[in-house]
RODO-552646 format. One record per residue (C-alpha): residue in one letter; y, x, z. Coordinates in steps of 0.2 Angstrom, whole numbers, padded with zeros to 4 digits, always signed. Example, Ala and Ser with C-alpha at 12.3 -4.5 7.8 and 13.67 -1.06 7.14 Angstrom:
# RODO-552646
A-0022+0062+0039 S-0005+0068+0036 
//
This chain:
# RODO-552646
M+0023-0080+0050 V+0036-0066+0051 D+0031-0053+0037 R+0041-0037+0037 T+0028-0027+0029 D+0040-0022+0015 R+0048-0011+0028 I+0032+0000+0030 G+0036+0018+0025 P+0025+0029+0015 G+0019+0040+0029 D+0019+0026+0043 V+0005+0025+0055 L+0001+0006+0057 A-0005-0003+0073 F-0015-0018+0071 T-0017-0030+0086 T-0024-0047+0091 A-0016-0055+0106 R-0016-0071+0116 N-0003-0074+0130 E+0002-0056+0133 I+0020-0057+0137 T+0018-0047+0153 R+0011-0032+0144 L+0020-0033+0127 P+0036-0024+0132 H+0027-0008+0139 F+0014-0009+0125 L+0028-0008+0112 S+0038+0005+0120 H+0022+0016+0123 Y+0017+0015+0105 R+0034+0017+0098 A+0036+0033+0109 L+0020+0039+0100 G+0027+0036+0083 V+0019+0020+0077 G+0029+0015+0061 H+0025-0003+0060 F+0015-0016+0071 L+0005-0030+0063 F+0001-0043+0076 V-0010-0059+0075 L-0007-0071+0089 N-0021-0083+0093 N-0018-0099+0102 S-0004-0091+0111 D+0008-0103+0121 D+0019-0090+0131 P+0035-0082+0125 S+0025-0068+0115 E+0030-0076+0098 T+0048-0076+0102 L+0048-0058+0108 L+0038-0051+0093 A+0048-0061+0080 D+0064-0052+0086 Q+0056-0034+0084 P+0062-0026+0067 D+0046-0015+0066 V+0034-0030+0069 S+0025-0042+0057 L+0018-0057+0064 W+0004-0070+0060 R-0001-0085+0070 T-0018-0094+0071 N-0026-0108+0081 A-0043-0104+0074 S-0058-0099+0085 Y-0057-0082+0091 K-0076-0081+0093 A-0079-0088+0075 S-0067-0074+0069 R-0079-0061+0076 F-0066-0059+0091 G-0051-0056+0079 V-0060-0043+0069 D-0060-0054+0053 W-0041-0056+0055 T-0036-0038+0057 T-0049-0033+0043 W-0039-0044+0031 L-0023-0036+0036 Q-0030-0018+0035 F-0037-0022+0018 R-0020-0028+0012 H-0009-0016+0021 G-0019-0001+0028 H-0028+0006+0012 R-0026+0025+0012 R-0016+0025+0028 W-0020+0030+0046 C-0022+0014+0055 L-0023+0012+0074 T-0032-0004+0080 V-0029-0008+0099 D-0029-0022+0111 V-0013-0025+0121 D-0021-0019+0137 E-0026-0002+0129 L-0014+0013+0130 L-0019+0027+0119 I-0018+0045+0126 Y-0023+0061+0117 P-0020+0080+0119 H-0001+0084+0118 C+0004+0065+0117 D+0019+0069+0127 T+0026+0081+0114 R+0017+0077+0098 S+0017+0061+0088 L+0004+0051+0080 T+0009+0059+0063 D+0006+0076+0071 L-0011+0070+0077 T-0016+0062+0061 G-0010+0078+0052 R-0022+0088+0063 L-0036+0076+0060 A-0034+0077+0041 Q-0033+0096+0042 T-0050+0097+0051 G-0057+0084+0038 A-0059+0070+0050 S-0057+0052+0045 A-0057+0044+0062 M-0054+0049+0080 G-0065+0043+0095 A-0059+0037+0112 L-0066+0033+0129 M-0060+0017+0136 L-0056+0021+0153 D-0055+0007+0165 M-0040+0008+0177 Y-0039-0001+0193 P-0029-0002+0210 K-0034+0001+0228 G-0037-0016+0236 P-0041-0033+0229 L-0035-0036+0211 D-0023-0050+0215 Q-0014-0041+0229 Q-0005-0029+0218 A+0013-0030+0212 Y+0017-0029+0193 A+0033-0033+0184 R+0035-0036+0165 G+0040-0020+0156 Q+0033-0008+0170 D+0020+0005+0166 P+0004-0003+0171 T-0004+0013+0176 K+0008+0013+0191 T-0001-0002+0197 L-0018+0003+0191 P-0018+0022+0195 F-0037+0025+0198 F-0052+0028+0186 D-0070+0034+0187 A-0073+0051+0182 G-0091+0047+0179 P-0106+0045+0177 Y-0106+0039+0159 R-0121+0037+0148 A-0123+0035+0129 Q-0136+0033+0116 R-0136+0029+0097 Q-0141+0012+0090 S-0149+0008+0074 P-0146+0003+0060 A-0127+0007+0060 Q-0130+0023+0070 N-0116+0018+0082 L-0113+0025+0099 W-0116+0015+0114 L-0107+0022+0129 Q-0107+0014+0146 G-0101+0017+0164 G-0085+0015+0174 P-0081+0003+0188 R-0088-0013+0181 D-0104-0004+0178 R-0104+0003+0196 V-0099-0013+0205 F-0105-0029+0195 F-0118-0023+0182 V-0127-0011+0193 D-0143-0022+0192 L-0139-0026+0174 P-0135-0010+0165 A-0139-0016+0148 R-0125-0029+0150 A-0112-0017+0156 P-0096-0016+0144 T-0096-0004+0130 L-0083+0010+0132 N-0083+0020+0116 K-0070+0015+0103 L-0064+0022+0086 P-0046+0016+0087 L-0039+0028+0074 V-0045+0028+0056 R-0039+0034+0039 W-0042+0017+0032 D-0051+0012+0016 R-0053-0005+0009 R-0072-0002+0009 F-0071+0000+0028 A-0074-0013+0042 Y-0076-0014+0060 M-0092-0022+0066 N-0089-0026+0085 S-0071-0024+0090 T-0068-0005+0087 H-0084+0000+0095 S-0093+0002+0079 A-0088+0003+0060 L-0095+0003+0043 P-0100+0013+0033 P-0111+0021+0047 R-0104+0039+0044 L-0088+0033+0053 N-0098+0031+0069 H-0102+0049+0069 A-0084+0054+0071 W-0087+0055+0089 D-0102+0058+0100 G-0094+0054+0117 P-0084+0063+0130 P-0087+0082+0129 C-0092+0082+0148 M-0108+0073+0143 S-0110+0075+0125 G-0104+0093+0121 D-0093+0086+0107 H-0077+0096+0106 R-0069+0087+0091 L-0052+0080+0094 S-0053+0064+0104 G-0043+0053+0116 A-0044+0040+0129 L-0038+0022+0129 L-0031+0018+0147 H-0038+0000+0149 T-0026-0010+0159 K-0036-0026+0160 F-0036-0027+0179 L-0017-0031+0182 P-0015-0046+0195 D-0016-0059+0181 I-0034-0055+0178 V-0039-0068+0191 T-0031-0083+0182 R-0035-0076+0165 S-0053-0075+0170 R-0054-0093+0175 E-0045-0098+0158 E-0058-0087+0148 K-0073-0095+0157 A-0066-0112+0152 R-0062-0107+0134 R-0080-0101+0130 E-0074-0088+0118 H-0082-0073+0125 F-0094-0061+0116 G-0112-0067+0115 Q-0118-0083+0124 P-0103-0088+0135 E-0114-0095+0149 D-0121-0077+0151 F-0104-0072+0157 D-0100-0086+0169 A-0105-0075+0184 Y-0094-0061+0178 Y-0079-0072+0176 D-0082-0079+0193 W-0083-0061+0200 L-0067-0057+0192 S-0059-0073+0198 S-0063-0068+0216 A-0051-0053+0215 P-0064-0039+0219 D-0059-0022+0225 L-0065-0009+0213 W-0059+0006+0222 H-0071+0018+0230 D-0071+0036+0238 G-0074+0043+0221 A-0059+0036+0213 V-0048+0048+0204 A-0029+0046+0203 Y-0023+0047+0185 R-0011+0062+0181 G-0010+0063+0162 W-0019+0070+0147 R-0021+0087+0154 Q-0031+0081+0168 L-0043+0071+0156 L-0044+0087+0146 D-0049+0097+0161 M-0062+0084+0166 G-0070+0084+0149 L-0066+0066+0146 I-0056+0070+0130 S-0055+0086+0119 N-0041+0095+0110 G-0053+0101+0096 G-0045+0118+0096 W-0027+0110+0094 A-0018+0122+0105 
//
């Protein structure tokens, strides 16, 4: 454990992350969120045996905990980050993201997370929703080049503009948003099994709050009404962002084989064997409708994020 939480400043936006063997993504992840203005990172490393711990322990704005406990038994890391949020996040704006998620929001190139949370507070919002946008290359997933520290969106420059579909679920009233390349290619005959793409990554935390399933849903249920989905499909023009999902870097092939063997996946692990086998085959997710990513203004124009009147 490396506890530097005594360095947290009064107005710092905090980032909470659970990770395993992410040394390839960590340098850009840290630089991306530092550029946005994260004040302090709180990491939980789970069964990690690469140099991630050494790298993180040397960062002055990082506090680090390590566990070899079951990822699945911890509700996929949610229990670990919930404890840290309870201890350090009360009455603060907390950003909860995976290492393969890069937050993008209106004006993110010129306005910090402090500016963003100030705007959210001004509008009375206690959380901001985001579309998890799967990024992918052209060609087989294992045939791409990526070096540690690079912007992964240069290797994974494409995304699906749609279609996306959403519904509300009971009893927590959480949004269930699906679509994107995995839905289009692998889950076309099993749409109910397609990945959930709605997230509430940024919340002004309270000790009474808790995430239910990753950051897809939260308690109390009113938090889940902070976002109804991308404005292009929902008409919700409240301030929202996108999480550029960089899962499909070339290491996805070996990582999928490892995850199939580890049996730590959501739900019944055997239900995902075919999915991991498919990813291990290095599929090509590109199609004629693929859109090349050009920045937050493009996503705003396409109705995938909204500025909520924040001009």
